[in-house]
C-alpha positions in Angstrom: 24.8 15.7 -18.4 25.0 15.5 -14.6 27.0 18.4 -13.1 29.7 18.0 -10.4 27.3 20.0 -8.1 24.6 17.4 -8.6 27.1 14.5 -7.8 28.2 16.5 -4.7 24.6 16.7 -3.6 24.3 12.9 -3.9 27.4 12.4 -1.7 26.3 14.9 1.0 22.7 13.6 1.0 24.0 10.0 1.5 26.4 11.2 4.2 23.7 13.3 6.0 21.0 10.5 5.9 23.4 7.9 7.1 24.5 10.1 10.1 20.9 9.6 11.4 21.1 6.5 13.7 18.6 3.8 13.3 16.0 6.0 11.4 17.9 6.9 8.1 16.3 5.6 4.8 17.8 2.7 3.1 20.7 3.4 0.8 18.9 1.4 -1.9 16.2 4.1 -1.9 18.7 6.9 -1.6 20.3 5.7 -4.8 17.1 4.9 -6.6 15.6 8.3 -5.7 18.6 10.1 -7.1 18.6 8.0 -10.3 15.0 9.2 -10.7 15.7 12.9 -9.9 18.9 13.1 -12.0 17.7 10.9 -14.9 20.6 8.5 -14.6 20.4 5.9 -17.4 23.8 4.5 -18.4 26.1 2.0 -16.6 28.9 4.4 -15.8 26.4 6.7 -14.1 25.0 3.8 -12.1 28.5 3.1 -10.8 29.3 6.7 -10.1 26.0 7.2 -8.2 26.4 4.0 -6.3 30.0 4.8 -5.5 29.1 8.3 -4.0 26.2 6.8 -2.0 28.6 4.1 -0.7 31.3 6.6 0.2 28.9 8.9 2.0 27.3 6.0 3.9 30.7 4.4 4.8 32.1 7.8 6.1 28.9 8.5 8.1 28.8 5.0 9.7 32.5 5.2 10.4 31.8 8.2 12.6 29.2 6.0 14.6 31.7 3.2 14.7 34.6 5.4 16.0 32.4 6.9 18.7 31.6 3.5 20.0 35.2 2.5 19.5 36.4 5.1 21.8 33.5 4.7 24.3 34.6 1.1 24.6 37.9 2.3 26.0 36.3 3.9 28.9 34.2 0.9 30.0 34.9 -0.9 33.3 37.5 -3.6 33.4 34.7 -6.3 33.9 32.8 -5.1 30.8 36.0 -4.7 28.8 37.1 -8.3 29.5 33.6 -9.6 28.5 33.7 -7.7 25.3 37.2 -8.9 24.5 36.0 -12.5 25.0 33.0 -11.9 22.8 35.3 -10.2 20.2 37.4 -13.4 19.9 34.2 -15.5 19.3 32.6 -13.2 16.8 35.8 -12.3 14.9 35.3 -14.9 12.2 31.7 -13.8 11.7 32.5 -10.1 11.6 33.2 -9.8 7.9 30.0 -11.6 6.6 27.8 -10.1 9.3 29.0 -6.5 8.5 28.7 -7.2 4.7 25.2 -8.5 5.1 24.2 -5.5 7.2 25.6 -3.2 4.6 23.7 -4.7 1.7 20.4 -5.3 3.5 17.8 -2.6 4.0 17.8 -3.2 7.8 19.4 -0.6 10.0 23.2 -1.0 10.3 23.6 0.0 14.0 22.9 -3.5 15.5 26.2 -4.7 13.8 28.2 -1.4 13.7 27.9 -0.5 17.4 28.9 -3.9 18.8 31.8 -4.1 16.4 33.0 -0.6 17.5 32.8 -1.6 21.2 34.8 -4.8 20.4 37.4 -2.7 18.6 37.1 -4.4 15.3 39.8 -3.3 12.9 38.7 0.2 11.6 40.1 -0.2 8.1 38.5 -3.6 7.7 35.3 -2.1 8.9 35.4 0.8 6.4 36.4 -1.5 3.4 33.7 -4.1 4.1 31.0 -1.6 4.8 31.9 0.4 1.7 31.8 -2.7 -0.5 28.4 -3.7 0.8 26.9 -0.1 0.3 28.5 -0.1 -3.3 26.6 -3.2 -4.2 23.4 -1.8 -2.9 24.0 1.7 -4.3 24.6 0.5 -7.8 21.6 -1.8 -7.6 19.5 1.2 -6.3 20.6 3.4 -9.2 19.8 0.7 -11.7 16.3 0.1 -10.2 15.6 3.8 -10.0 16.5 4.2 -13.7 14.4 1.1 -14.6 11.4 2.4 -12.7 11.7 5.7 -14.5 11.8 4.2 -18.0 9.1 1.7 -17.1 6.6 4.1 -15.4 7.3 7.3 -17.2 4.4 6.6 -19.6 1.9 6.7 -16.7 3.5 9.0 -14.2 5.1 12.4 -14.5 8.7 12.8 -13.0 7.3 14.8 -10.2 4.7 12.2 -9.2 7.3 9.4 -9.5 9.6 11.2 -7.1 6.7 11.9 -4.6 5.7 8.2 -4.8 9.4 7.1 -4.3 9.7 9.4 -1.2 6.4 8.0 0.3 7.7 4.4 -0.3 11.0 5.2 1.3 9.2 6.6 4.4 6.9 3.6 4.6 9.7 1.1 4.4 11.7 2.9 6.9 8.8 2.9 9.4 8.3 -0.9 8.8 12.1 -1.5 9.4 11.9 0.4 12.6 9.2 -2.0 13.8 11.5 -5.0 13.4 13.7 -5.8 16.4 16.9 -6.6 14.6 18.7 -7.2 17.8 16.4 -10.1 18.8 16.6 -11.5 15.2 20.4 -11.5 15.4 20.3 -13.0 18.9 18.0 -15.9 17.7 20.2 -16.5 14.7 23.5 -16.7 16.7 21.7 -18.9 19.3 20.6 -21.3 16.6 24.2 -21.4 15.2 25.6 -22.2 18.6 23.0 -25.1 19.2 23.8 -26.5 15.7 27.6 -26.3 16.4 27.2 -28.0 19.8 25.2 -30.8 18.1 28.0 -31.3 15.5 30.6 -31.4 18.3 
């Protein structure tokens, strides 16, 4: 039986890790690690663990978002006009881009920060981001439980946790080597070219 204190540790850990800009571990690994540590093994526990990871992540990234939201108010008039123009163009793509950023293992900041500067609706931001993290959190909890049941015959719980932490660090380092900004820019450029050809 998992105690309330242990669930609180899950929430606070998710919140704390997600406060780290660019370098925080993937929420998939946060959820899977806690599934291993706590011995989560039933669907209700998967959902609770995923929910707590998602709430912690969404609250932490909302702080990043609100900081950039208010910073955007103090930009020069020229930059403000340009951002407002960009906001109109990107508005219809904001929901899927934010959801994809939330469910993918890549850092969220390349999407979160621009949306904050463009003053994207804070409520929509929180809801979409939370839903994305809920999906990845529940999936992570399930994978962690599956890994424990699959590999428990070969590895002790302590070894499994250490291997999981090492894997988290390795994946985080690899992700930091990827220039997400350039990838997003290339994708949007291709979309513009394809749209121009259709017109």
